[in-house]
C-alpha positions as a LaTeX table, in Angstrom:
\begin{tabular}{lrrr}
\hline
Residue & $x$ (\AA) & $y$ (\AA) & $z$ (\AA) \\
\hline
Unk1 & 175.37 & 125.84 & 199.21 \\
Unk2 & 176.71 & 123.37 & 196.75 \\
Unk3 & 180.38 & 122.46 & 196.36 \\
Unk4 & 180.62 & 123.96 & 192.88 \\
Unk5 & 179.55 & 127.38 & 194.16 \\
Unk6 & 181.98 & 127.18 & 197.11 \\
Unk7 & 184.83 & 126.23 & 194.78 \\
Unk8 & 184.09 & 129.23 & 192.54 \\
Unk9 & 183.85 & 131.49 & 195.59 \\
Unk10 & 187.24 & 130.26 & 196.83 \\
Unk11 & 188.86 & 130.83 & 193.42 \\
Unk12 & 187.34 & 134.31 & 193.24 \\
Unk13 & 188.60 & 135.11 & 196.75 \\
Unk14 & 192.13 & 134.00 & 195.89 \\
Unk15 & 192.02 & 136.08 & 192.70 \\
Unk16 & 190.86 & 139.17 & 194.60 \\
Unk17 & 193.65 & 138.79 & 197.18 \\
Unk18 & 196.21 & 138.34 & 194.38 \\
Unk19 & 195.00 & 141.40 & 192.46 \\
Unk20 & 194.94 & 143.49 & 195.63 \\
Unk21 & 198.55 & 142.57 & 196.39 \\
Unk22 & 199.58 & 143.44 & 192.81 \\
Unk23 & 197.94 & 146.84 & 193.23 \\
Unk24 & 199.88 & 147.45 & 196.44 \\
Unk25 & 203.14 & 146.64 & 194.70 \\
Unk26 & 202.47 & 148.75 & 191.63 \\
Unk27 & 201.32 & 151.76 & 193.62 \\
Unk28 & 204.36 & 151.45 & 195.90 \\
Unk29 & 202.37 & 151.84 & 199.11 \\
Unk30 & 204.41 & 149.29 & 201.04 \\
Unk31 & 207.52 & 149.69 & 203.14 \\
Unk32 & 209.49 & 147.02 & 201.26 \\
Unk33 & 209.05 & 148.67 & 197.86 \\
Unk34 & 209.51 & 147.09 & 194.49 \\
Unk35 & 212.85 & 146.36 & 192.84 \\
Unk36 & 213.93 & 149.00 & 190.31 \\
Unk37 & 217.71 & 148.90 & 189.90 \\
Unk38 & 221.00 & 147.32 & 190.91 \\
Unk39 & 224.46 & 148.87 & 190.85 \\
Unk40 & 227.05 & 150.63 & 192.95 \\
Unk41 & 226.30 & 153.10 & 195.73 \\
Unk42 & 228.72 & 155.79 & 196.84 \\
Unk43 & 228.38 & 158.65 & 199.31 \\
Unk44 & 229.12 & 162.33 & 199.63 \\
Unk45 & 229.64 & 164.42 & 202.74 \\
Unk46 & 231.58 & 167.40 & 204.03 \\
Unk47 & 232.61 & 168.87 & 200.67 \\
Unk48 & 228.93 & 169.40 & 199.81 \\
Unk49 & 227.46 & 169.97 & 203.26 \\
Unk50 & 225.48 & 173.22 & 203.25 \\
Unk51 & 225.43 & 173.54 & 199.47 \\
Unk52 & 222.30 & 173.72 & 197.33 \\
Unk53 & 220.89 & 170.42 & 196.05 \\
Unk54 & 219.29 & 170.04 & 192.63 \\
Unk55 & 215.78 & 170.34 & 194.10 \\
Unk56 & 216.65 & 173.59 & 195.90 \\
Unk57 & 217.22 & 172.25 & 199.42 \\
Unk58 & 220.36 & 172.77 & 201.44 \\
Unk59 & 222.36 & 169.53 & 201.58 \\
Unk60 & 222.64 & 168.11 & 205.09 \\
Unk61 & 225.07 & 165.21 & 205.25 \\
Unk62 & 223.32 & 164.01 & 208.44 \\
Unk63 & 219.92 & 163.64 & 206.75 \\
Unk64 & 218.59 & 160.47 & 205.16 \\
Unk65 & 218.80 & 161.67 & 201.56 \\
Unk66 & 220.43 & 160.64 & 198.31 \\
Unk67 & 221.21 & 161.70 & 194.78 \\
Unk68 & 219.94 & 159.74 & 191.78 \\
Unk69 & 220.31 & 160.66 & 188.11 \\
Unk70 & 216.69 & 160.23 & 187.05 \\
Unk71 & 214.28 & 159.30 & 189.84 \\
Unk72 & 211.76 & 162.06 & 190.61 \\
Unk73 & 212.63 & 164.31 & 193.54 \\
Unk74 & 211.10 & 163.26 & 196.85 \\
Unk75 & 210.90 & 159.62 & 195.78 \\
Unk76 & 211.44 & 157.31 & 198.74 \\
Unk77 & 213.89 & 154.50 & 198.04 \\
Unk78 & 215.10 & 151.52 & 200.05 \\
Unk79 & 218.78 & 150.83 & 199.42 \\
Unk80 & 219.98 & 147.31 & 200.25 \\
Unk81 & 223.70 & 146.73 & 200.70 \\
Unk82 & 224.23 & 143.36 & 198.99 \\
Unk83 & 227.47 & 142.71 & 200.87 \\
Unk84 & 226.02 & 142.84 & 204.40 \\
Unk85 & 222.22 & 142.76 & 203.83 \\
Unk86 & 221.62 & 146.07 & 205.66 \\
Unk87 & 218.88 & 148.37 & 204.34 \\
Unk88 & 218.41 & 152.12 & 204.57 \\
Unk89 & 215.51 & 154.29 & 203.43 \\
Unk90 & 216.34 & 157.61 & 201.77 \\
Unk91 & 214.57 & 160.46 & 200.00 \\
Unk92 & 215.87 & 161.60 & 196.61 \\
Unk93 & 216.70 & 165.33 & 196.72 \\
Unk94 & 219.70 & 165.66 & 194.41 \\
Unk95 & 221.14 & 164.54 & 191.08 \\
Unk96 & 224.10 & 162.23 & 190.65 \\
Unk97 & 226.26 & 160.26 & 190.89 \\
Unk98 & 228.10 & 161.19 & 187.73 \\
Unk99 & 230.61 & 158.33 & 187.79 \\
Unk100 & 230.13 & 155.41 & 185.37 \\
Unk101 & 228.46 & 152.40 & 187.00 \\
Unk102 & 227.22 & 154.15 & 190.13 \\
Unk103 & 223.47 & 154.33 & 190.64 \\
Unk104 & 223.05 & 156.33 & 193.85 \\
Unk105 & 225.02 & 158.76 & 196.02 \\
Unk106 & 224.02 & 158.54 & 199.68 \\
Unk107 & 224.29 & 161.17 & 202.39 \\
Unk108 & 226.99 & 160.46 & 204.95 \\
Unk109 & 224.39 & 159.38 & 207.53 \\
Unk110 & 222.75 & 156.90 & 205.12 \\
Unk111 & 226.16 & 155.56 & 204.08 \\
Unk112 & 227.14 & 155.08 & 207.72 \\
Unk113 & 223.91 & 153.19 & 208.44 \\
Unk114 & 224.48 & 150.63 & 205.68 \\
Unk115 & 228.19 & 150.32 & 206.40 \\
Unk116 & 229.93 & 151.92 & 203.42 \\
Unk117 & 231.76 & 154.85 & 205.05 \\
Unk118 & 235.15 & 153.12 & 205.11 \\
Unk119 & 234.99 & 151.34 & 201.76 \\
Unk120 & 233.18 & 154.21 & 200.07 \\
Unk121 & 231.30 & 151.95 & 197.66 \\
Unk122 & 228.96 & 148.96 & 197.81 \\
Unk123 & 226.90 & 146.83 & 195.46 \\
Unk124 & 223.25 & 147.66 & 196.13 \\
Unk125 & 219.70 & 146.96 & 195.04 \\
Unk126 & 217.24 & 149.86 & 194.92 \\
Unk127 & 213.55 & 149.44 & 195.78 \\
Unk128 & 211.01 & 152.16 & 195.10 \\
Unk129 & 208.75 & 152.68 & 198.11 \\
Unk130 & 207.01 & 155.90 & 197.09 \\
Unk131 & 207.14 & 157.86 & 193.85 \\
Unk132 & 208.00 & 161.53 & 194.14 \\
Unk133 & 206.92 & 164.37 & 191.87 \\
Unk134 & 207.14 & 163.54 & 188.18 \\
Unk135 & 207.24 & 160.48 & 186.01 \\
Unk136 & 209.37 & 157.41 & 186.61 \\
Unk137 & 211.51 & 156.52 & 183.57 \\
Unk138 & 210.39 & 153.25 & 181.96 \\
Unk139 & 213.65 & 151.46 & 182.82 \\
Unk140 & 213.16 & 152.34 & 186.51 \\
Unk141 & 209.58 & 151.17 & 186.86 \\
Unk142 & 208.85 & 148.32 & 189.22 \\
Unk143 & 210.05 & 144.99 & 187.88 \\
\hline
\end{tabular}
């Protein structure tokens, strides 16, 4: 084989690997997820424990779930606490938070795992790992 052919083959291989990795990111089939939002996380617990969530489930404060205003139910999201670098993975099963500036309300268990029980709030980044049922709003699509 000549060098010109090998060079083209190498470029084609690199392009295929690049496009394959882009497809993995856009289809959200990786455990890291793709960045979708930044803001403040809060948590909710005993006052809502046992009540009905927006998707019809019973809220369990010891589950790894969260409320988001607009992400489809059953979306899987990685929440990164920007203050301590700890991550938690939650499933969206409720709506909220309804306080200006907050982007996600975590179950008590999820809040405990990323270290926000005492403070109550933390600056976070959200990463979409898996899309739930329904469409993702344009402003929450992978960036």
